[in-house]
TORTORMI-723666 format. One record per residue (C-alpha): x, y negated, z. Coordinates in steps of 0.05 Angstrom, whole numbers, plus 5000, padded with zeros to 4 digits. Layout:
XYZ;...
# end
This chain:
583354956087;585455176018;580955625975;583556135925;583255905853;577856395833;573656195893;574355465875;572155605804;566155995830;564155435876;564754925820;560355365775;555155445829;554854695840;554054575765;548555095762;544754775820;545254085788;542754355722;536954725755;535054095793;535053675729;530854195692;525954245751;525153485751;523953475677;518854035682;515153685739;515352995706;516152995630;516652245632;522452245681;528851935655;534152425630;541052465660;546251985630;550352285574;555851775572;553651465506;546351275509;544851185583;538251425609;532151555567;526951005581;520951175623;514351025585;510950395611;503750445636;498250145593;497549395597;490849395633;491350075666;487650135731;490650535789;487051165810;481851105864;486151485915;492351065902;495150695963;493649955968;498649505934;504049195977;502348475996;505447955950;508447305972;509447476045;502247656063;504548026125;508247416151;502846886140;496447286141;491447326084;489547766026;494647995975;493648005899;497248495854;493748465786;487548275748;483448705699;482248495645;487247935637;483347565582;476547245581;472546805532;472246055546;464646105556;465946495620;461447035648;466447605639;467048065699;474048185724;476948645777;482148415826;487148925852;490748775917;490748895991;487048646053;481048426012;475248316059;469247876072;468847286075;473147216013;473946665962;476946755893;478846145851;480146175775;483745555754;481245235818;473945405804;470445925847;469246595815;461646745815;457947365841;463947615881;463448325908;468748645952;468749385936;474449595982;480549326016;484249385949;478849185899;473948615886;469648425826;467147745804;464847345742;469846825716;467346115706;467445755638;473745375619;474744775572;480945025535;484245655510;489945725560;492546135618;490345945688;492246155759;487946625801;488046565877;484546895936;483746706010;479746896071;474646366088;475646476162;483146336160;489646556129;493846326071;491646335998;495146825952;496346625879;497347025814;500546495768;497446465698;494047125710;487847005666;488146765594;482046415565;480946495491;476346235437;471546785414;471946935340;467146545297;466746515221;463445915189;465345905115;468846275058;471745845002;471145994945;465046434956;466046854893;471647174853;473247724804;471048434819;478248654806;480248284870;486947924883;483547244891;485846794948;480346524993;480346075055;476246275116;474545765169;472045875239;474945955309;479146445350;483846645295;490446945316;495347465289;493948015277;486947905248;483248415206;479048135149;474348565109;470148435048;464548935052;468049555078;474649405043;480449075080;483648445050;490048565012;493648025052;491847595112;495446965135;493546605199;494445865184;491645615250;486545825303;481145545256;483645755187;485546405152;487946555082;486247225052;487047584986;480747954965;480748694950;477148974889;469749124897;463249264860;459948654829;455048334877;454648034947;458948295005;459148135079;465647825105;467948065174;473647795217;476148195277;481948105326;483248135401;478447545411;472447925383;469047985316;464547555272;461147665205;457847255150;452747685113;453147615038;458447075043;462547314983;460647534913;464847974870;463447814797;465648084731;465047794661;457847824637;455347844566;450648194517;453548524455;447048704422;439448684430;436149324405;431449284370;432248544356;425048474333;418048604362;410748474352;407847814373;403148134423;409048344467;409048944514;414749314477;421349584504;427649224483;434649424508;440448954523;447349274517;453348914545;457648844609;456848544677;449348684677;446648774748;440249064774;437948374796;439148054728;433547574708;431647594634;427447104595;424947144523;422546504490;423246154558;418246634588;420447144641;420947864618;420048464663;426248894671;423549604672;430249964678;437249754698;443550164687;449049694712;453649454686;452249624613;444749664599;438049344616;431149534589;425848984588;418548914568;417548344519;412547794534;407747564479;410147014432;408446674366;411646974302;418846734291;425346714329;425446694405;431546574450;433747124497;437146934562;440147354619;442647084687;445747414748;451247314798;456547444745;454246874701;449346714645;448546914572;443846624519;442646744446;438046244411;436046724356;435647334400;428947674383;424747614319;417247654332;412847904275;405247864266;402248564263;396548344219;397948324143;398347624114;401247174060;408447224037;413546954086;420747114107;422146914179;429047204191;434347734182;436048264234;441948284244;444447624218;451747844220;455248424184;462448674185;466448424127;470049074112;464049534109;457749114102;451449464127;443949494131;439648904151;432148784158;428148234127;422348054174;416247654155;409647824121;406947994053;413248384035;413048963986;417249383939;416948813888;420348323936;427248143909;433048003957;439747713934;446047623976;450847093949;447047133883;447347883876;441148303884;441548843937;437349473943;431549443992;426149914018;419249674040;417749954109;411549534122;408448884097;412448554153;419248904142;424249054087;430549484098;436349254053;443749414045;449248904033;456249134013;462448844048;465148174026;470247664051;468947364120;464346754118;457246534107;453246824049;446546554025;440747044023;434746913977;428247283990;423347213932;416147483933;417447823866;422447803809;419547183774;422246473769;415746173794;414946663853;415446383923;422346433955;425646324022;432946154034;436346514093;443646694108;448247264129;454947174164;460447674147;465647734202;472048114214;470448604271;474248524337;475449134382;480549314436;482150044445;487950084494;493749714528;500650034535;503850064584;497649964627;501649614682;505548974694;509748694750;506948124792;512447644769;509447634699;513247674634;512048404618;510448574545;503948944533;502049274467;494749204450;491549664398;484749554367;481349264306;481248564278;487248324318;490947704296;494847104321;488246714323;485247184376;485746924447;486647394507;485047344581;487347804637;481547664683;481646904679;489046794663;491046684590;496047184561;500746944505;500747304438;508247444425;507947804358;502948134312;504548804280;498148864241;490648774249;490949414291;496549234340;499848634373;504148454434;502048024493;506247724549;502947834617;502147224662;504047264736;498747524782;497547854850;497348614854;490948954829;487249174767;484948644716;480248644657;482348454586;477947994545;479347824471;475847264434;476047074361;472546414347;469846234278;466745564257;459645544231;456145024189;453644434229;459444454277;456745034318;461745574337;460646324339;465746884345;467247594364;468847824435;471848474459;472248694532;476449254563;475149344639;481049484686;485849484627;492249304665;494649444736;499148934768;504149204819;509948974863;516449294839;520149154905;524049714938;525249475009;532149785017;534549714946;535050214889;531450394824;524850744813;519050814765;518051034693;523551004640;524950314612;520050154556;519949424533;520649144604;525249184665;523148884732;528848624777;528248414850;534048094889;534648104965;539647825016;543348405049;543148085118;535647995127;532748305063;529547635046;528347474972;533747084936;530946544889;534646254830;538946864813;540846924739;539647644717;542447904652;541148584619;545748874566;545849534529;550249984571;554050274511;556549574489;558649174549;562448674506;556048464469;552547814488;547047864539;541148224511;536247884559;536847354613;532147064665;531946724734;528547004795;522546654825;521046474898;519747214911;526547394883;523447734823;524047684747;521648114690;525948174627;522148404565;523648574493;519449004447;525149484431;528149474501;530350174524;535250454575;540650554596;542149834613;547549464650;544348944695;548348364726;545847874779;549547214790;548346634838;553146134869;554846334940;553647084928;558047634903;556547844831;552548484828;552948944767;548949584761;550750064705;546550584669;539850344694;534350774663;528350624709;523750024697;524249754769;530649594807;532049214872;539048914879;541648744949;546348144943;552047974992;553147235008;560246985014;558746645080;554947115126;550046785174;552846555240;550246865304;546246355344;547946155415;544846505474;543147225486;542847705426;535847915403;532948525438;534149185403;528649485361;523749925398;524950665386;519951075347;517251755370;516452425334;512452995364;511353685336;513254425342;519654805329;518655495297;523456065281;528056005341;524856585380;525757045320;533356945317;537657475351;540857265417;548457315425;550957935459;557657635479;557957315548;559156575551;554556375494;547256155491;542456035432;539055355432;534854955383;536354205372;531953665342;535853085310;534952605252;539152425192;543851825193;546551405135;554051455151;558551975184;559951475240;552551335249;551251975286;553951705351;549051125348;542951565347;539151665412;539852335445;533952805431;529852625493;525452745529;524553445497;529353565440;533354165464;529354815465;530855535486;524855845449;519555635399;515455075427;513554335426;518753795418;518153045433;524052595413;525351855408;528751645343;531651025311;526350695267;527250735191;527051245135;529751915156;529452665154;528253095216;533853615224;532554235266;538654655282;539455325317;546455405345;550655825392;553055385449;558455555499;555555605568;560655145601;559054585551;551554675558;552054665634;556454045632;551453685585;545453865629;549253625691;550652955657;558153085654;558653125578;555552725522;550453035475;554653005411;560953265446;556853865470;554453965399;561653975374;562854615413;556854965381;556455415319;550155315276;546555945254;540055665222;537155005200;530654675180;528754005149;522653555149;523853025096;521052335081;519352075150;518651315152;517551005221;517050275241;519250045311;514750325365;510950775316;509151495333;507852095289;505352775312;503753455283;510753545252;512654275243;520154415238;521755125215;528655435220;528355735150;535355635123;540656115151;547655845156;550556535139;550056485064;554056745004;553356344940;555356544870;560356094836;561756054762;568755834742;568155474675;575755414666;579255964706;586855914714;590756454676;595756494733;594157074781;592656854852;597956944905;597557564949;593157475011;596557355078;597157915127;590758055163;590557735231;588458175290;581258075310;580157535362;577357795428;570657515450;571056925498;570957065571;565656795617;567456155656;573156015609;575955305612;574054815557;577454945491;577054675420;571654955376;573855445321;575655155254;572955375186;577655795144;576956015072;577756755054;583256845002;581557244939;583857954933;590358054895;587758694863;582658334821;584257894761;581057204757;574157214725;569156694702;564256864757;564857064829;562956844899;565956374949;564956525023;566756075081;567656425148;567756105216;571056545267;566256505325;561756975363;555057125330;549157565341;548258145345;555458405346;562458125349;564358445282;559457995243;561757305222;558156645214;559356405143;558355715114;
# end
């Protein structure tokens, strides 16, 4: 029987509507249900249940496995949990069917202890110990008959985590030191913490050995904790963060022989538990202000010099002539010492003569020249010595100005002061080689520098106030700068100046995983990383040249070779951008980057011979990531008044190439919305932007898409966008999830933009074409047709060309709220 054409179309529309309603009802009842196929991406995957999820109590018993109905006997379906320590004793639950007394459960052939049958589908028992870390079978059988049922390799025994040693047991407080941890039960991933701070890097060498890079931390002891799926273990106080320790000055550097006076030590690396001794006798520390100051109470001692010593976990410091003891009772003339014994050569300064029997008549000469003094007490004179060249100067203290008066020979050392004020730039790449400008006082080529414990080369000296260092390679983190100037003393002893600047330089990794330039403008250094385009692995041995961009014919300004991490730092004091950077290695295409102005750049090199695909099945695709959030602004948009069109909101992501759109997964399970609400979409992992679009969709295309008869992107081709929203800078790894994203439709697609013509043509524009009659609105149930194309409105012939104006793009398509309004792009 033949049906009229209009009746056939009506029946087809009714069937399509029923299919769409059924799909929507299924999605509403089961959000995890797979979506209908779209012709390009197949079905959306159904989320898998958790690995150790337990069925609900009212769930039907599992179907017997291995032919239980045929042979008789219990059936086993699963085991919870599936892992147990080798020591045994863990309680596990068996899920199955026909579990009843008397029942025997064997784990690796050994009976499971304390077996309890809870129901026909559940039983609990304690697993026995096992001699090795491996997977074993689990079986069950009725003791009064029936076949045994086996779950192959259902239970995995593991070594519980144990931590026995950390080597070395100390390192710099700035971190980035590599240590080896030994114990048991190590597997990837393993979390290692020093105190409460996670290790910067962890490498599982074997089940009994880990390598970790320490984070920065406060000086002192820290617990070391290891945690993974096999448990957790800790060694209390197993690692000590230390910083350089020293004392710059003792103030005052003298005291009375009876003791009991306060003396302050100023320096660095001083801890609250620092032990101090004066004259080899312990001194009480009455106040500690780590890391820079300690206050101690002096013990009694005989008149004269006494050594001062400080020790803590950061190290030890000792000064043989640290504290001058004086007798409080007046006595005969004597000069025991000078405080201080060293003065800056450029300024000189005051010093004290300590002894007894001193007065205003006492004469003091420095290098043969008498210096002014003031008698403070019979035990103390305060004198001033002007600056003089660096070196040792004899000091004569005479009871009075008379040839036959008693005299004592002492000495002052004049030194060139050493200070460090700042380091610029305060950063360096991990490959080493960056130039650092150090400013301070008393700087020279004879001063040695350490960044933490690594020597830094002095490249050039501008003056005593500034010089350039070349940074050594190092792991990421902040490091301290120590400067030392040694000077020989009589008798072969050595004394010198020392300057210390904490956290002076920050080491960083300049890698940009997907290539490109970033960072501050080039200033003395440029950091280059080279990667293989196929697997983004570092390329070692690449020759990198940097030239001034404005003179490409000039010889290479700088050249270097990348290390095992594919990195090299090129440095020159006057280096500035823009630069032309070229990377060359045999077997790779030459890469040249022009007009580089940023200090960090990653070059992705293309090998001549791409890697061959191995035999066998291709690797599995990357797991999709997931983005959840809320779409806002769709409900506020006017709905179309013309029949045959519907307003919908779509959640998509950006794609790197025009052809890449078809490779994106469809926005499932909830990525097409009719009103404001929550969305939930699976996306391709990587760096992306979330794109929310409100569009007018023809009903026939939307119905065909929902019925699985049209692909998602073909349906989108028949839509007309009216509003848009962006969420930028999303970065998702495979399988990752992010929630709380808010996408607002805040950019209307009907926009008129002002355009300024900088060089308008003097020729008048051609007259506009005759106006076309208005297009009638589309009819309901119309057959598929091509979407409207964008046309540009011609300028009016009555207006002369001007330097400013507006450009409007119209798209002839129905829009809300009336047919006379146009959607402009």
